[in-house]
Structure formats: C-alpha cells, structure tokens
KEDREN-502084 format. One line per 2 residues: number of its first residue (from 1); for each residue x negated, y, z negated of C-alpha. Coordinates in Angstrom, 1 decimal, m for minus. Example, Ala and Ser with C-alpha at 12.3 -4.5 7.8 and 13.67 -1.06 7.14 Angstrom:
! residues 2
1> m12.3 m4.5 m7.8; m13.7 m1.1 m7.1
! end
This chain:
! residues 432
1> m25.5 8.7 40.1; m27.3 6.4 36.9
3> m24.8 5.8 34.4; m26.2 7.0 31.2
5> m27.2 4.4 28.5; m27.7 4.8 24.9
7> m30.9 2.0 23.5; m29.9 0.0 20.7
9> m26.4 0.5 21.0; m25.1 m2.3 19.2
11> m26.4 m0.5 15.9; m24.5 2.3 17.0
13> m21.5 0.3 16.9; m22.2 m0.8 13.2
15> m22.5 2.1 12.3; m19.5 3.1 13.2
17> m17.8 m0.2 12.0; m19.6 0.7 8.4
19> m18.3 4.2 8.4; m14.8 3.2 8.1
21> m16.1 0.5 5.6; m16.6 3.8 3.6
23> m13.5 5.3 3.6; m11.7 1.9 3.4
25> m13.8 1.6 0.0; m13.4 5.0 m0.9
27> m9.9 5.0 m0.8; m9.2 1.1 m2.8
29> m11.7 2.4 m6.0; m10.2 5.7 m5.9
31> m7.5 3.8 m8.4; m10.6 2.1 m11.1
33> m11.7 6.0 m11.4; m8.2 7.3 m11.7
35> m7.3 4.6 m13.9; m8.4 6.6 m17.3
37> m6.0 9.0 m16.7; m3.4 6.9 m14.9
39> m2.3 4.3 m17.7; m1.9 8.2 m20.1
41> m0.4 9.6 m17.7; 2.0 7.1 m16.6
43> 2.1 5.7 m19.9; 0.9 1.9 m18.9
45> m0.2 m0.4 m21.1; m3.7 m2.5 m19.9
47> m1.0 m5.2 m18.8; 0.9 m3.1 m16.8
49> m2.7 m1.8 m15.3; m2.7 m5.2 m14.1
51> 0.2 m5.7 m12.5; m1.1 m2.6 m10.1
53> m4.4 m3.9 m9.6; m2.3 m7.2 m8.4
55> m0.1 m5.6 m6.0; m2.9 m4.8 m4.1
57> m4.7 m8.0 m4.3; m1.7 m10.2 m3.5
59> m0.8 m8.3 m0.2; m3.9 m8.2 1.0
61> m4.2 m11.7 0.5; m1.0 m12.5 2.4
63> m2.0 m9.8 4.8; m5.2 m10.6 5.4
65> m4.1 m13.8 8.3; m2.2 m11.7 9.7
67> m4.6 m9.2 10.1; m6.8 m12.0 12.0
69> m4.3 m13.7 14.2; m3.6 m9.9 14.8
71> m6.9 m8.8 15.7; m8.0 m11.9 17.5
73> m4.2 m11.4 19.3; m4.8 m7.5 20.6
75> m7.9 m7.1 20.1; m10.4 m5.5 17.3
77> m9.9 m1.8 18.5; m6.2 m1.0 18.9
79> m5.4 m3.3 15.8; m7.8 m2.3 13.6
81> m6.5 1.5 14.4; m3.1 0.2 13.6
83> m4.1 m0.9 10.0; m7.0 1.6 9.1
85> m3.9 3.9 9.5; m1.7 2.3 8.0
87> m4.4 2.1 5.0; m4.7 6.2 5.3
89> m1.2 7.7 4.5; m0.8 4.5 2.3
91> m3.3 5.9 m0.4; m1.7 9.4 0.4
93> 1.8 7.7 m1.3; 0.1 7.1 m4.2
95> 0.0 10.8 m4.9; 3.9 10.7 m5.1
97> 4.0 8.2 m7.8; 5.8 8.8 m10.8
99> 5.4 5.4 m12.7; 3.4 2.4 m13.1
101> 6.2 0.1 m10.4; 6.1 2.6 m7.6
103> 2.3 2.8 m8.4; 1.7 m0.7 m7.8
105> 4.7 m0.4 m4.2; 2.0 2.5 m3.2
107> m1.0 m0.4 m3.8; 0.5 m3.6 m1.8
109> 1.3 m1.0 0.9; m2.5 m0.4 0.6
111> m4.1 m3.6 0.4; m1.5 m4.9 2.8
113> m3.3 m2.3 5.9; m6.7 m2.6 4.1
115> m6.3 m6.4 4.8; m8.0 m5.8 8.7
117> m11.2 m4.5 7.2; m13.4 m7.5 7.3
119> m11.7 m9.6 9.9; m12.0 m6.0 11.7
121> m15.8 m6.0 11.4; m17.1 m9.7 11.8
123> m15.0 m10.3 15.2; m17.2 m6.9 16.6
125> m20.1 m8.7 15.4; m19.6 m11.5 16.5
127> m19.4 m10.0 19.8; m21.9 m7.5 19.5
129> m24.5 m9.0 18.0; m27.0 m12.7 18.9
131> m27.0 m15.2 16.3; m30.0 m14.4 14.4
133> m29.2 m11.3 13.7; m26.1 m11.0 12.2
135> m27.0 m11.0 8.7; m28.4 m8.3 9.2
137> m25.3 m6.6 10.9; m23.2 m8.1 8.0
139> m25.3 m6.4 5.3; m25.2 m3.1 6.8
141> m21.8 m3.6 7.3; m20.9 m4.7 3.9
143> m22.6 m1.9 2.4; m19.7 0.6 3.5
145> m18.4 m1.4 0.5; m20.8 m0.4 m2.1
147> m21.2 3.6 m1.0; m17.0 4.1 m1.1
149> m17.1 2.9 m4.1; m20.1 4.2 m5.0
151> m18.6 7.8 m3.9; m15.3 7.6 m5.2
153> m16.4 8.2 m9.6; m18.5 11.9 m8.8
155> m15.4 12.3 m5.6; m12.1 11.9 m8.1
157> m13.5 12.8 m11.4; m13.9 16.8 m9.4
159> m10.3 16.1 m7.9; m8.9 15.7 m11.4
161> m10.8 18.0 m13.4; m10.6 20.6 m11.0
163> m7.0 20.0 m9.9; m4.8 16.8 m10.4
165> m5.1 13.3 m9.8; m2.5 13.6 m6.9
167> m5.0 15.2 m4.9; m7.8 12.3 m6.0
169> m5.8 10.3 m3.3; m4.4 12.5 m0.6
171> m8.3 13.1 0.1; m9.5 9.7 0.1
173> m6.6 8.7 2.7; m7.1 11.9 4.6
175> m10.8 11.6 4.9; m9.3 7.7 6.3
177> m7.3 8.8 9.1; m10.0 11.1 10.4
179> m12.5 8.1 10.8; m8.9 6.5 13.2
181> m10.2 9.2 15.4; m13.6 8.5 16.0
183> m12.7 4.6 16.4; m10.7 4.5 19.2
185> m12.5 7.2 20.9; m16.1 5.1 20.6
187> m15.1 1.3 20.3; m15.6 m1.2 23.3
189> m16.0 m4.5 23.8; m19.4 m5.3 24.9
191> m18.1 m6.5 28.5; m16.3 m3.0 28.4
193> m18.5 m0.3 26.9; m20.2 2.0 29.6
195> m22.9 3.2 27.8; m24.6 m0.1 27.0
197> m27.6 m1.0 29.0; m27.7 m4.1 31.4
199> m31.2 m5.1 29.4; m29.1 m5.0 25.7
201> m26.2 m6.9 27.5; m28.7 m9.7 28.8
203> m30.1 m9.5 25.0; m26.7 m10.2 23.6
205> m26.0 m12.9 25.7; m29.2 m14.6 25.5
207> m28.5 m14.9 21.8; m25.3 m16.0 21.5
209> m24.7 m19.5 21.4; m23.5 m21.8 23.6
211> m20.3 m23.6 22.2; m19.1 m19.5 21.5
213> m19.5 m18.1 24.7; m17.3 m21.6 26.3
215> m14.8 m20.5 23.8; m14.7 m17.3 24.5
217> m11.7 m16.9 25.6; m9.7 m19.6 23.5
219> m7.6 m17.9 20.5; m6.8 m20.5 18.1
221> m4.5 m21.1 15.2; m4.3 m20.9 11.5
223> m4.0 m24.7 11.7; m6.5 m25.8 13.7
225> m8.8 m23.6 11.7; m7.5 m25.1 7.5
227> m7.7 m28.7 9.7; m11.6 m27.5 10.1
229> m14.3 m28.9 6.8; m16.7 m25.9 7.4
231> m13.7 m23.6 6.9; m13.3 m24.6 3.1
233> m17.1 m25.0 2.8; m16.3 m20.6 2.8
235> m12.7 m20.0 2.5; m13.4 m21.8 m1.8
237> m16.7 m20.0 m2.4; m14.7 m16.8 m1.0
239> m11.5 m17.5 m3.6; m14.0 m18.2 m6.7
241> m16.7 m14.8 m5.5; m14.2 m12.3 m4.7
243> m13.0 m12.0 m9.0; m16.1 m10.9 m9.2
245> m16.4 m8.1 m7.1; m12.5 m7.1 m7.7
247> m13.2 m6.8 m11.9; m16.2 m5.0 m11.0
249> m14.3 m2.1 m8.4; m10.5 m2.8 m10.9
251> m12.1 m2.8 m14.2; m15.4 m0.9 m15.4
253> m14.5 2.3 m15.8; m11.2 1.5 m18.2
255> m13.5 m1.2 m19.4; m16.7 1.9 m20.0
257> m13.8 3.7 m21.7; m12.1 1.5 m24.0
259> m14.9 m0.6 m25.0; m18.2 1.4 m24.8
261> m16.3 4.3 m25.2; m18.0 6.4 m22.6
263> m15.5 9.9 m21.2; m14.6 10.2 m17.9
265> m17.4 12.6 m17.3; m19.7 9.7 m18.8
267> m17.7 8.2 m16.1; m18.6 10.3 m13.5
269> m22.4 10.3 m14.1; m23.0 6.4 m14.2
271> m19.6 4.3 m13.0; m21.8 4.9 m9.1
273> m24.8 3.3 m10.4; m23.5 m0.6 m10.0
275> m22.3 m0.2 m6.2; m26.1 1.5 m5.4
277> m27.9 m1.8 m6.4; m24.6 m3.2 m4.8
279> m25.8 m1.6 m1.5; m29.1 m3.0 m1.9
281> m27.4 m6.5 m2.0; m26.1 m6.2 0.8
283> m29.2 m5.0 3.0; m31.3 m7.8 0.8
285> m29.3 m10.3 1.7; m28.9 m9.6 5.0
287> m33.1 m9.7 5.4; m33.0 m13.3 3.5
289> m31.9 m14.7 5.6; m34.7 m14.6 8.2
291> m36.8 m14.7 6.6; m35.8 m17.5 3.7
293> m36.2 m19.0 8.0; m39.6 m18.2 8.4
295> m40.9 m19.2 5.0; m38.7 m22.6 4.4
297> m38.9 m23.5 8.7; m34.7 m23.8 8.0
299> m31.4 m23.7 10.3; m29.8 m20.5 10.6
301> m26.8 m22.2 8.3; m29.1 m23.0 5.6
303> m31.0 m20.1 5.1; m27.1 m18.7 4.4
305> m27.1 m21.0 1.9; m29.9 m20.2 0.4
307> m28.4 m17.2 0.3; m26.1 m17.9 m1.6
309> m27.5 m19.6 m4.0; m29.8 m17.1 m4.7
311> m27.3 m14.4 m5.3; m25.2 m17.1 m7.5
313> m28.0 m17.3 m10.1; m28.1 m13.4 m10.6
315> m24.6 m13.5 m11.0; m26.2 m14.0 m14.8
317> m26.5 m10.2 m15.4; m22.9 m9.7 m15.8
319> m22.2 m12.9 m17.8; m24.6 m11.6 m20.7
321> m22.7 m7.7 m20.8; m21.3 m9.0 m23.9
323> m24.8 m9.2 m25.5; m26.1 m6.2 m25.4
325> m25.5 m2.9 m27.3; m25.7 0.0 m25.2
327> m23.4 1.1 m22.6; m26.4 1.9 m20.5
329> m27.6 m1.6 m20.7; m24.1 m3.0 m20.1
331> m24.3 m0.5 m16.8; m27.8 m2.0 m15.4
333> m26.7 m5.7 m15.8; m23.6 m5.0 m14.0
335> m26.0 m3.6 m12.0; m27.6 m6.6 m11.6
337> m23.7 m8.4 m11.6; m23.0 m6.6 m8.3
339> m25.8 m6.8 m6.1; m25.9 m10.9 m6.3
341> m22.1 m10.7 m5.6; m22.9 m8.6 m2.6
343> m25.9 m11.2 m1.6; m22.9 m14.3 m1.5
345> m20.3 m11.6 m0.2; m22.7 m10.9 3.2
347> m23.5 m14.7 3.8; m20.3 m15.8 3.4
349> m19.0 m12.9 5.9; m21.9 m13.6 7.8
351> m20.6 m17.3 8.2; m17.8 m16.7 9.4
353> m19.0 m15.3 12.8; m22.2 m18.3 13.0
355> m19.8 m21.2 13.0; m16.5 m19.8 14.3
357> m16.1 m18.9 18.1; m15.6 m15.2 18.9
359> m11.6 m15.7 19.7; m11.6 m17.6 16.3
361> m13.5 m15.6 13.8; m10.9 m12.8 12.7
363> m8.8 m15.4 12.1; m11.3 m17.9 9.7
365> m12.2 m14.3 8.6; m8.4 m13.8 7.8
367> m7.6 m16.8 6.4; m11.1 m17.2 3.6
369> m10.2 m13.5 2.7; m7.0 m14.5 1.9
371> m7.7 m17.3 m0.4; m10.3 m15.5 m1.9
373> m7.8 m12.7 m2.4; m5.3 m14.6 m4.3
375> m8.3 m16.0 m6.5; m8.7 m12.3 m7.4
377> m5.2 m12.0 m8.2; m4.8 m14.8 m10.6
379> m8.1 m13.7 m12.1; m7.1 m10.1 m12.7
381> m3.8 m11.7 m14.3; m6.0 m13.5 m16.4
383> m8.3 m10.3 m17.3; m4.6 m8.4 m17.9
385> m3.9 m11.2 m19.9; m6.9 m11.6 m22.7
387> m8.9 m8.8 m22.2; m7.0 m7.3 m25.0
389> m7.3 m10.4 m26.9; m10.5 m12.5 m26.5
391> m12.2 m9.6 m24.9; m13.9 m8.6 m21.9
393> m17.5 m10.9 m22.3; m15.8 m14.5 m21.9
395> m14.8 m13.7 m18.8; m17.4 m11.9 m17.2
397> m19.4 m15.5 m18.4; m16.7 m17.0 m16.2
399> m17.8 m14.7 m13.0; m21.6 m16.3 m13.3
401> m19.8 m19.9 m13.6; m17.2 m19.4 m10.1
403> m20.4 m18.8 m8.3; m21.9 m21.0 m9.1
405> m19.5 m23.7 m8.7; m19.1 m22.2 m5.0
407> m22.9 m22.0 m3.7; m22.5 m25.9 m4.6
409> m19.4 m26.1 m3.1; m20.8 m24.6 0.7
411> m24.0 m26.8 0.3; m21.7 m29.4 0.3
413> m18.8 m28.7 2.7; m21.3 m27.0 5.7
415> m23.1 m29.4 6.1; m22.7 m31.5 9.5
417> m24.1 m30.4 12.8; m23.4 m27.4 14.0
419> m24.4 m26.0 17.8; m25.3 m22.2 16.9
421> m28.9 m22.4 17.2; m29.5 m24.0 20.7
423> m29.6 m19.8 22.3; m31.6 m18.5 19.9
425> m35.7 m18.9 20.6; m38.0 m20.5 17.9
427> m34.6 m22.3 15.9; m33.7 m25.7 15.9
429> m29.8 m27.1 15.6; m28.4 m26.1 12.8
431> m28.5 m28.9 9.7; m28.1 m29.2 5.9
! end
C-alpha cells in the first residue's frame, strides 16, 4: 500500500513553527501592553519596570546557549516541547504577581523557557530546507514574532477592560500550551517523517551544502563555536541589533502613554501597527536575499550582508521619532524601525544556518542569541535610568548607530570563503 505524502511538506513544517513563534511572542508581549496598568496597580516606577524587563532579557540571554545545546543533544522535537510547556506555565504565573520583584521573578522564568524558540526554529530550518530557501523560511518564521506582538495589544487591553490584567497572562499562556500538543503530534525530522515524499526529500538533500552533510552527526561544543571568526560576525551584530527589538517590544506602549499621552484604548488601536510593519520586514528580508543574488550576481553570504546593510540604513526612521510632534507620525516612524530591524534579524538568523552544520546550528544560534540579549539587557537598564532625565529620543538615535556598526562588523568578519554554496545549482562558492 502506497503511503500518503503531503506536497511541499517543508512549508507546512515552517508554518507549524511560525504558529509556535506567534504564541511565544504573544506571551512575552503581554507585559508591555499591560505596563501602564501594572505600573499603577503594583506601584512600579520606570526604573523598577526596567528591572522587570531586564529579568526577562538576562535569563533569556543566559538560557540561550543552554537551550541550543539541549536541542543539539536531545533533538529539536522533544527539546522544544519542554521549553514551550515551560513558557506557557511561566506566563500564566504572571497573574499571581503582587509586587514588582515577584513579577520580575516570573518574568525571568519566562525568559529562560522562551530562549529555545530561535535555536529550535533555525535547527529545524537547517534540517528541512535547502540553502537557497532558508532566508525565505526564516522570514516566515520571524513573521510569527511580529504577529504575536501585533495580536497582544487588542487582546490584552480587552482582557484588562473587560475583566482584569491577570486574565491577560493566563489566557496568553494557556493558548501556548495547546500548541505544545500540536508540535509533538506533527513534527518529525525529514528522515523520520512518514508524509515526506521521496521527491521532496531528494530536493532537500540536494540543496544541503556538502560540508554540512558531512558533519551532520557531529555535535560541537560552545568553545569550538566561540573560537570561529564567523561566529563573531553574527554574534556582535546581534548584540548591537537586539536592543532595538526589545526596546520596541517593551517600551513603545509606555512611551506612547507617558510622552505622547495616548490612553489605553488608543494603544489598542495603534500599538499593533509597528508589528504589522515588522511582518512585512520579515518577509521582505527573506525574499531580498535571493533577489540580490540575481540582481548583483553575488554569493549567498554576500546577499545576506546586503540585507543587513539595507535594514541598518532604514533604522533612520526611529532615530527621527524625537523630531515629530504628532503621536501618529511617531507610530509611523516606529513602523519603519520595526520593518528595518526584522530584515536585519532574519538575515542574521539565516547566516547561522548557512555557515554552521546541522548539529551545531542550535548551539551557534543560542550563543549569538545570548550576546543579543545581553546587549538588550544593558540597554534596557540604560533606558530605565535615562528615559526620565534625557528623554527617549537620544536612545532611539543610538539604536540606528548600533545597527550601522553591526553591519560593518558583519562585512568585516564573515569574509573568508565558506563551502556552503557548492551544492546549489547556479550559485558560486561564497566569498565576501
């Protein structure tokens, strides 16, 4: 009896991961939307709110390499399920917070458990996609981050206005727990999936780089990854880029209330817009890399670096927020910033899958994520300390400067020839 197969199964797999990413970011974005209410209810100052944000970011940073190592060791299916169940439970516990230190504790639990999302996603993409499709797959994966952040404002505000702020966290965490069951039922590696056709399996294998296939069963160590120049070409730009995304996610609603004098209903109406723009940035960045290869006849790696550069230049949008008087113009400039950041983010994630083997990409992504969130943690402390004195505008300018420097670092450090294009028809071996 002929087994049943699904055409284009790899795209269904990335859809499943994208849904998990939506629930991941719905959970983490709930705090920023509820922040104006929580600062009053729990009597939090701006500095104390920064500590709560920092608790998430610091634990996320420290847990990223651990998550990557676990995923490379036990496999993406069960490793990811464990972490996903953890973030669902941690988010629901937010509803028990009665003070900002307790909220910070639950926030740290959420950060540690959510740290697996991108190491798991990039590991799955490295298994399921040929190299020439990875940036597109990463774009769709990264879209989930913006969709989750976009759904959070109306959903959380509805919970607060109709019921209470505690329900917002219980609801967004409970939804995530349902996805864990879907993940365990439907995810398999290409070698194990019963619904993968032989034709698609051959297509995936043919597009995998020969160097990556040769090291498919060799797990690496943190030390070995950290010694590589190409890792720092990803890790340093991520450390410089992540403060932008965390600032947009954690501070935009509070900024619009305290500086632009919007009320909670206006936040529900407008705060989701920058994350819709971020969705467009995810998809645009994913499709730009193949277009750059075609337009400029450049290598795979060079196309990724061109995407990073494009995004860095567009970060001039949020840098100009302080120059406009209208709150709606400020939202529009934030939209430019979230669009720009997600083009950068997708390219950096894809680079990890491009230059590291299947059994080291989780570790490499986790370590680069650790540096990214360490940068975000430090910057959140700076925002908490300085926003009330010098204002937000100079801090938004810094975000643009960080991304420009990150793009320069990527061009400088990811420049040695990599054997990653040899198996892709029509693409020459990558050079700078």
